[in-house]
LOKEKOL-388271 format. One record per atom (N, C-alpha, C): atom name; residue in one letter; x, z, y. Coordinates in steps of 0.2 Angstrom, whole numbers, padded with zeros to 4 digits, m for minus. Example, Ala and Ser with C-alpha at 12.3 -4.5 7.8 and 13.67 -1.06 7.14 Angstrom:
+-------+--------+-------+-------+-------+
! atome ! residu !    px !    pz !    py !
+-------+--------+-------+-------+-------+
!     N !      a !  0066 !  0039 ! m0028 !
!    CA !      a !  0062 !  0039 ! m0022 !
!     C !      a !  0066 !  0039 ! m0016 !
!     N !      s !  0064 !  0035 ! m0011 !
!    CA !      s !  0068 !  0036 ! m0005 !
!     C !      s !  0064 !  0039 !  0000 !
+-------+--------+-------+-------+-------+
END
This chain:
+-------+--------+-------+-------+-------+
! atome ! residu !    px !    pz !    py !
+-------+--------+-------+-------+-------+
!     N !      m ! m0023 !  0084 !  0017 !
!    CA !      m ! m0028 !  0078 !  0018 !
!     C !      m ! m0028 !  0075 !  0011 !
!     N !      p ! m0034 !  0074 !  0009 !
!    CA !      p ! m0035 !  0070 !  0003 !
!     C !      p ! m0034 !  0062 !  0005 !
!     N !      a ! m0032 !  0059 !  0000 !
!    CA !      a ! m0031 !  0051 !  0001 !
!     C !      a ! m0037 !  0048 !  0002 !
!     N !      a ! m0037 !  0043 !  0007 !
!    CA !      a ! m0042 !  0039 !  0008 !
!     C !      a ! m0043 !  0034 !  0002 !
!     N !      i ! m0049 !  0032 !  0001 !
!    CA !      i ! m0050 !  0027 ! m0005 !
!     C !      i ! m0051 !  0020 ! m0001 !
!     N !      l ! m0047 !  0015 ! m0003 !
!    CA !      l ! m0047 !  0008 ! m0001 !
!     C !      l ! m0046 !  0004 ! m0006 !
!     N !      d ! m0051 !  0000 ! m0009 !
!    CA !      d ! m0050 ! m0004 ! m0014 !
!     C !      d ! m0047 ! m0011 ! m0011 !
!     N !      l ! m0042 ! m0014 ! m0015 !
!    CA !      l ! m0039 ! m0020 ! m0012 !
!     C !      l ! m0042 ! m0026 ! m0016 !
!     N !      e ! m0045 ! m0031 ! m0013 !
!    CA !      e ! m0047 ! m0037 ! m0016 !
!     C !      e ! m0042 ! m0043 ! m0014 !
!     N !      l ! m0038 ! m0045 ! m0019 !
!    CA !      l ! m0033 ! m0050 ! m0018 !
!     C !      l ! m0035 ! m0056 ! m0021 !
!     N !      e ! m0032 ! m0062 ! m0019 !
!    CA !      e ! m0032 ! m0068 ! m0022 !
!     C !      e ! m0026 ! m0070 ! m0025 !
!     N !      q ! m0027 ! m0072 ! m0032 !
!    CA !      q ! m0021 ! m0073 ! m0036 !
!     C !      q ! m0017 ! m0079 ! m0033 !
!     N !      g ! m0010 ! m0078 ! m0032 !
!    CA !      g ! m0005 ! m0083 ! m0030 !
!     C !      g ! m0006 ! m0084 ! m0022 !
!     N !      v ! m0009 ! m0079 ! m0019 !
!    CA !      v ! m0009 ! m0080 ! m0011 !
!     C !      v ! m0006 ! m0074 ! m0008 !
!     N !      t ! m0003 ! m0075 ! m0003 !
!    CA !      t !  0000 ! m0069 !  0001 !
!     C !      t ! m0005 ! m0065 !  0004 !
!     N !      y ! m0005 ! m0058 !  0003 !
!    CA !      y ! m0009 ! m0053 !  0006 !
!     C !      y ! m0006 ! m0049 !  0011 !
!     N !      r ! m0010 ! m0049 !  0017 !
!    CA !      r ! m0007 ! m0045 !  0022 !
!     C !      r ! m0013 ! m0041 !  0025 !
!     N !      r ! m0011 ! m0034 !  0027 !
!    CA !      r ! m0016 ! m0030 !  0029 !
!     C !      r ! m0013 ! m0025 !  0034 !
!     N !      q ! m0016 ! m0023 !  0039 !
!    CA !      q ! m0014 ! m0018 !  0044 !
!     C !      q ! m0018 ! m0012 !  0043 !
!     N !      l ! m0016 ! m0006 !  0043 !
!    CA !      l ! m0019 !  0000 !  0042 !
!     C !      l ! m0017 !  0004 !  0048 !
!     N !      l ! m0021 !  0009 !  0050 !
!    CA !      l ! m0019 !  0014 !  0056 !
!     C !      l ! m0021 !  0021 !  0053 !
!     N !      w ! m0016 !  0025 !  0054 !
!    CA !      w ! m0017 !  0032 !  0052 !
!     C !      w ! m0018 !  0036 !  0059 !
!     N !      k ! m0024 !  0040 !  0059 !
!    CA !      k ! m0025 !  0044 !  0065 !
!     C !      k ! m0026 !  0051 !  0063 !
!     N !      h ! m0025 !  0055 !  0068 !
!    CA !      h ! m0026 !  0062 !  0067 !
!     C !      h ! m0034 !  0063 !  0067 !
!     N !      s ! m0036 !  0067 !  0062 !
!    CA !      s ! m0043 !  0067 !  0061 !
!     C !      s ! m0047 !  0071 !  0067 !
!     N !      a ! m0044 !  0076 !  0070 !
!    CA !      a ! m0047 !  0079 !  0075 !
!     C !      a ! m0047 !  0076 !  0082 !
!     N !      e ! m0041 !  0073 !  0084 !
!    CA !      e ! m0041 !  0070 !  0090 !
!     C !      e ! m0042 !  0062 !  0090 !
!     N !      g ! m0041 !  0059 !  0085 !
!    CA !      g ! m0042 !  0052 !  0084 !
!     C !      g ! m0036 !  0048 !  0087 !
!     N !      d ! m0030 !  0052 !  0088 !
!    CA !      d ! m0024 !  0049 !  0091 !
!     C !      d ! m0020 !  0046 !  0085 !
!     N !      p ! m0016 !  0041 !  0085 !
!    CA !      p ! m0012 !  0039 !  0080 !
!     C !      p ! m0007 !  0044 !  0078 !
!     N !      v ! m0005 !  0044 !  0071 !
!    CA !      v !  0000 !  0049 !  0069 !
!     C !      v !  0007 !  0045 !  0070 !
!     N !      d !  0012 !  0048 !  0073 !
!    CA !      d !  0018 !  0045 !  0074 !
!     C !      d !  0022 !  0045 !  0068 !
!     N !      l !  0023 !  0039 !  0065 !
!    CA !      l !  0027 !  0037 !  0059 !
!     C !      l !  0034 !  0036 !  0060 !
!     N !      t !  0037 !  0038 !  0065 !
!    CA !      t !  0044 !  0036 !  0067 !
!     C !      t !  0049 !  0039 !  0061 !
!     N !      n !  0048 !  0045 !  0059 !
!    CA !      n !  0052 !  0048 !  0054 !
!     C !      n !  0050 !  0048 !  0047 !
!     N !      y !  0045 !  0043 !  0046 !
!    CA !      y !  0042 !  0043 !  0039 !
!     C !      y !  0045 !  0037 !  0035 !
!     N !      s !  0044 !  0037 !  0028 !
!    CA !      s !  0045 !  0032 !  0024 !
!     C !      s !  0039 !  0031 !  0020 !
!     N !      a !  0038 !  0025 !  0016 !
!    CA !      a !  0032 !  0024 !  0012 !
!     C !      a !  0034 !  0021 !  0006 !
!     N !      r !  0030 !  0022 !  0001 !
!    CA !      r !  0031 !  0018 ! m0005 !
!     C !      r !  0024 !  0018 ! m0009 !
!     N !      m !  0023 !  0012 ! m0012 !
!    CA !      m !  0017 !  0011 ! m0015 !
!     C !      m !  0018 !  0007 ! m0022 !
!     N !      h !  0014 !  0010 ! m0027 !
!    CA !      h !  0015 !  0007 ! m0034 !
!     C !      h !  0008 !  0004 ! m0036 !
!     N !      v !  0008 ! m0002 ! m0039 !
!    CA !      v !  0002 ! m0005 ! m0042 !
!     C !      v !  0004 ! m0004 ! m0050 !
!     N !      r ! m0001 ! m0001 ! m0054 !
!    CA !      r !  0000 ! m0001 ! m0061 !
!     C !      r ! m0007 ! m0003 ! m0064 !
!     N !      r ! m0007 ! m0005 ! m0070 !
!    CA !      r ! m0013 ! m0007 ! m0074 !
!     C !      r ! m0018 ! m0001 ! m0074 !
!     N !      y ! m0015 !  0005 ! m0075 !
!    CA !      y ! m0020 !  0011 ! m0075 !
!     C !      y ! m0015 !  0016 ! m0073 !
!     N !      a ! m0018 !  0022 ! m0070 !
!    CA !      a ! m0014 !  0027 ! m0067 !
!     C !      a ! m0008 !  0030 ! m0072 !
!     N !      e ! m0010 !  0031 ! m0078 !
!    CA !      e ! m0005 !  0034 ! m0083 !
!     C !      e !  0000 !  0029 ! m0085 !
!     N !      s !  0000 !  0023 ! m0084 !
!    CA !      s !  0005 !  0018 ! m0086 !
!     C !      s !  0012 !  0019 ! m0084 !
!     N !      g !  0017 !  0018 ! m0088 !
!    CA !      g !  0024 !  0019 ! m0086 !
!     C !      g !  0026 !  0013 ! m0083 !
!     N !      e !  0022 !  0007 ! m0083 !
!    CA !      e !  0025 !  0001 ! m0080 !
!     C !      e !  0022 !  0000 ! m0073 !
!     N !      v !  0027 ! m0001 ! m0069 !
!    CA !      v !  0025 ! m0003 ! m0062 !
!     C !      v !  0025 ! m0010 ! m0061 !
!     N !      l !  0019 ! m0013 ! m0059 !
!    CA !      l !  0018 ! m0020 ! m0059 !
!     C !      l !  0020 ! m0023 ! m0052 !
!     N !      v !  0019 ! m0019 ! m0047 !
!    CA !      v !  0022 ! m0021 ! m0040 !
!     C !      v !  0024 ! m0014 ! m0037 !
!     N !      e !  0030 ! m0014 ! m0033 !
!    CA !      e !  0032 ! m0009 ! m0029 !
!     C !      e !  0033 ! m0011 ! m0022 !
!     N !      l !  0030 ! m0008 ! m0018 !
!    CA !      l !  0032 ! m0009 ! m0011 !
!     C !      l !  0035 ! m0003 ! m0007 !
!     N !      t !  0039 ! m0004 ! m0003 !
!    CA !      t !  0042 !  0002 !  0001 !
!     C !      t !  0043 !  0000 !  0008 !
!     N !      s !  0045 !  0005 !  0012 !
!    CA !      s !  0047 !  0003 !  0019 !
!     C !      s !  0054 !  0002 !  0020 !
!     N !      e !  0058 !  0002 !  0014 !
!    CA !      e !  0065 !  0001 !  0014 !
!     C !      e !  0066 ! m0006 !  0011 !
!     N !      p !  0071 ! m0010 !  0012 !
!    CA !      p !  0072 ! m0016 !  0009 !
!     C !      p !  0072 ! m0016 !  0002 !
!     N !      p !  0069 ! m0020 ! m0002 !
!    CA !      p !  0066 ! m0027 !  0000 !
!     C !      p !  0059 ! m0026 !  0004 !
!     N !      a !  0057 ! m0020 !  0005 !
!    CA !      a !  0051 ! m0019 !  0009 !
!     C !      a !  0044 ! m0021 !  0006 !
!     N !      g !  0040 ! m0023 !  0010 !
!    CA !      g !  0033 ! m0024 !  0009 !
!     C !      g !  0028 ! m0020 !  0013 !
!     N !      i !  0031 ! m0014 !  0015 !
!    CA !      i !  0028 ! m0010 !  0020 !
!     C !      i !  0032 ! m0009 !  0026 !
!     N !      t !  0028 ! m0010 !  0032 !
!    CA !      t !  0032 ! m0009 !  0038 !
!     C !      t !  0028 ! m0004 !  0042 !
!     N !      l !  0031 !  0001 !  0044 !
!    CA !      l !  0028 !  0007 !  0048 !
!     C !      l !  0029 !  0006 !  0055 !
!     N !      g !  0024 !  0007 !  0059 !
!    CA !      g !  0024 !  0005 !  0066 !
!     C !      g !  0026 !  0011 !  0071 !
!     N !      g !  0029 !  0016 !  0068 !
!    CA !      g !  0032 !  0021 !  0073 !
!     C !      g !  0026 !  0025 !  0076 !
!     N !      a !  0026 !  0026 !  0083 !
!    CA !      a !  0022 !  0030 !  0087 !
!     C !      a !  0015 !  0027 !  0087 !
!     N !      a !  0014 !  0020 !  0085 !
!    CA !      a !  0008 !  0017 !  0085 !
!     C !      a !  0003 !  0019 !  0079 !
!     N !      g !  0007 !  0022 !  0074 !
!    CA !      g !  0003 !  0024 !  0068 !
!     C !      g !  0001 !  0019 !  0063 !
!     N !      t !  0004 !  0013 !  0064 !
!    CA !      t !  0001 !  0007 !  0060 !
!     C !      t !  0006 !  0007 !  0054 !
!     N !      i !  0002 !  0004 !  0049 !
!    CA !      i !  0005 !  0003 !  0042 !
!     C !      i !  0004 ! m0004 !  0040 !
!     N !      y !  0009 ! m0008 !  0039 !
!    CA !      y !  0007 ! m0015 !  0038 !
!     C !      y !  0010 ! m0017 !  0031 !
!     N !      l !  0005 ! m0019 !  0027 !
!    CA !      l !  0006 ! m0021 !  0020 !
!     C !      l !  0007 ! m0028 !  0019 !
!     N !      e !  0012 ! m0030 !  0015 !
!    CA !      e !  0012 ! m0038 !  0013 !
!     C !      e !  0014 ! m0038 !  0006 !
!     N !      l !  0010 ! m0042 !  0002 !
!    CA !      l !  0012 ! m0044 ! m0005 !
!     C !      l !  0013 ! m0051 ! m0005 !
!     N !      t !  0018 ! m0053 ! m0008 !
!    CA !      t !  0020 ! m0060 ! m0008 !
!     C !      t !  0015 ! m0064 ! m0013 !
!     N !      a !  0015 ! m0071 ! m0012 !
!    CA !      a !  0011 ! m0075 ! m0017 !
!     C !      a !  0013 ! m0074 ! m0024 !
!     N !      a !  0020 ! m0073 ! m0025 !
!    CA !      a !  0022 ! m0072 ! m0032 !
!     C !      a !  0020 ! m0065 ! m0035 !
!     N !      q !  0019 ! m0060 ! m0031 !
!    CA !      q !  0017 ! m0053 ! m0033 !
!     C !      q !  0010 ! m0053 ! m0035 !
!     N !      t !  0005 ! m0057 ! m0031 !
!    CA !      t ! m0002 ! m0057 ! m0032 !
!     C !      t ! m0003 ! m0062 ! m0038 !
!     N !      q !  0001 ! m0067 ! m0039 !
!    CA !      q !  0001 ! m0071 ! m0045 !
!     C !      q !  0001 ! m0067 ! m0052 !
!     N !      a !  0006 ! m0062 ! m0052 !
!    CA !      a !  0007 ! m0059 ! m0058 !
!     C !      a !  0003 ! m0053 ! m0059 !
!     N !      l ! m0002 ! m0051 ! m0055 !
!    CA !      l ! m0006 ! m0045 ! m0055 !
!     C !      l ! m0012 ! m0046 ! m0060 !
!     N !      p ! m0013 ! m0042 ! m0065 !
!    CA !      p ! m0019 ! m0042 ! m0069 !
!     C !      p ! m0024 ! m0039 ! m0065 !
!     N !      t ! m0030 ! m0040 ! m0068 !
!    CA !      t ! m0036 ! m0037 ! m0065 !
!     C !      t ! m0040 ! m0033 ! m0070 !
!     N !      p ! m0042 ! m0027 ! m0069 !
!    CA !      p ! m0041 ! m0023 ! m0064 !
!     C !      p ! m0034 ! m0019 ! m0064 !
!     N !      a ! m0033 ! m0016 ! m0059 !
!    CA !      a ! m0027 ! m0012 ! m0058 !
!     C !      a ! m0028 ! m0007 ! m0053 !
!     N !      v ! m0023 ! m0002 ! m0052 !
!    CA !      v ! m0024 !  0004 ! m0048 !
!     C !      v ! m0018 !  0004 ! m0044 !
!     N !      y ! m0018 !  0008 ! m0038 !
!    CA !      y ! m0013 !  0009 ! m0034 !
!     C !      y ! m0013 !  0015 ! m0030 !
!     N !      d ! m0008 !  0018 ! m0027 !
!    CA !      d ! m0008 !  0022 ! m0022 !
!     C !      d ! m0002 !  0022 ! m0017 !
!     N !      m ! m0002 !  0025 ! m0011 !
!    CA !      m !  0003 !  0025 ! m0007 !
!     C !      m !  0005 !  0032 ! m0004 !
!     N !      l !  0012 !  0033 ! m0005 !
!    CA !      l !  0014 !  0040 ! m0002 !
!     C !      l !  0018 !  0039 !  0004 !
!     N !      l !  0017 !  0043 !  0009 !
!    CA !      l !  0021 !  0043 !  0015 !
!     C !      l !  0025 !  0050 !  0015 !
!     N !      t !  0031 !  0049 !  0016 !
!    CA !      t !  0036 !  0055 !  0016 !
!     C !      t !  0039 !  0055 !  0023 !
!     N !      e !  0038 !  0061 !  0026 !
!    CA !      e !  0041 !  0063 !  0033 !
!     C !      e !  0048 !  0064 !  0032 !
!     N !      g !  0052 !  0064 !  0037 !
!    CA !      g !  0060 !  0065 !  0036 !
!     C !      g !  0062 !  0072 !  0033 !
!     N !      d !  0057 !  0077 !  0034 !
!    CA !      d !  0059 !  0084 !  0031 !
!     C !      d !  0057 !  0084 !  0024 !
!     N !      g !  0054 !  0079 !  0021 !
!    CA !      g !  0052 !  0079 !  0014 !
!     C !      g !  0045 !  0080 !  0012 !
!     N !      d !  0041 !  0082 !  0018 !
!    CA !      d !  0034 !  0083 !  0017 !
!     C !      d !  0030 !  0076 !  0015 !
!     N !      t !  0027 !  0076 !  0009 !
!    CA !      t !  0024 !  0070 !  0007 !
!     C !      t !  0016 !  0070 !  0007 !
!     N !      v !  0013 !  0065 !  0009 !
!    CA !      v !  0006 !  0064 !  0008 !
!     C !      v !  0004 !  0058 !  0004 !
!     N !      r ! m0001 !  0059 !  0000 !
!    CA !      r ! m0004 !  0053 ! m0003 !
!     C !      r ! m0009 !  0050 !  0002 !
!     N !      f ! m0007 !  0044 !  0005 !
!    CA !      f ! m0011 !  0042 !  0011 !
!     C !      f ! m0017 !  0038 !  0009 !
!     N !      i ! m0017 !  0033 !  0004 !
!    CA !      i ! m0022 !  0029 !  0001 !
!     C !      i ! m0022 !  0028 ! m0006 !
!     N !      k ! m0027 !  0027 ! m0009 !
!    CA !      k ! m0027 !  0025 ! m0016 !
!     C !      k ! m0033 !  0021 ! m0017 !
!     N !      g ! m0033 !  0017 ! m0023 !
!    CA !      g ! m0039 !  0013 ! m0025 !
!     C !      g ! m0038 !  0008 ! m0031 !
!     N !      d ! m0043 !  0004 ! m0032 !
!    CA !      d ! m0043 ! m0001 ! m0037 !
!     C !      d ! m0040 ! m0007 ! m0034 !
!     N !      v ! m0037 ! m0011 ! m0038 !
!    CA !      v ! m0035 ! m0018 ! m0036 !
!     C !      v ! m0038 ! m0023 ! m0040 !
!     N !      r ! m0042 ! m0027 ! m0037 !
!    CA !      r ! m0045 ! m0033 ! m0040 !
!     C !      r ! m0042 ! m0039 ! m0038 !
!     N !      t ! m0041 ! m0044 ! m0043 !
!    CA !      t ! m0038 ! m0050 ! m0041 !
!     C !      t ! m0042 ! m0056 ! m0043 !
!     N !      s ! m0044 ! m0060 ! m0039 !
!    CA !      s ! m0048 ! m0066 ! m0041 !
!     C !      s ! m0043 ! m0071 ! m0044 !
!     N !      v ! m0045 ! m0074 ! m0049 !
!    CA !      v ! m0041 ! m0079 ! m0053 !
!     C !      v ! m0041 ! m0085 ! m0049 !
!     N !      a ! m0035 ! m0088 ! m0048 !
!    CA !      a ! m0034 ! m0094 ! m0044 !
!     C !      a ! m0036 ! m0100 ! m0049 !
!     N !      v ! m0040 ! m0105 ! m0046 !
!    CA !      v ! m0042 ! m0111 ! m0050 !
!     C !      v ! m0036 ! m0116 ! m0048 !
!     N !      t ! m0034 ! m0117 ! m0042 !
!    CA !      t ! m0029 ! m0122 ! m0040 !
!     C !      t ! m0022 ! m0118 ! m0041 !
!     N !      r ! m0018 ! m0121 ! m0046 !
!    CA !      r ! m0012 ! m0118 ! m0047 !
!     C !      r ! m0006 ! m0123 ! m0046 !
+-------+--------+-------+-------+-------+
END
């Protein structure tokens, strides 16, 4: 499965929350994420060694997987969005308990600069 492209439009210094749903392409039923883990990196550009933001499904988290419902809930804190340059890029990997990994989504990150600080 190729990664879906989803560009993120963030507001600097504001908490960002988004819920996604992973469905089986043929049946349209949700993928059971019970035995999965997730991680996501935001970098200035894909080849950069510097990770600007890292979200995982493990503490300290930022990604919450919804088990059989197939939901993936993202949350970036206001401090995380405050520190992001624009533009940037990201992707998210989902790993099943047996180690099978898929690149679920990828895209650009654009952050609108805050006027009120």
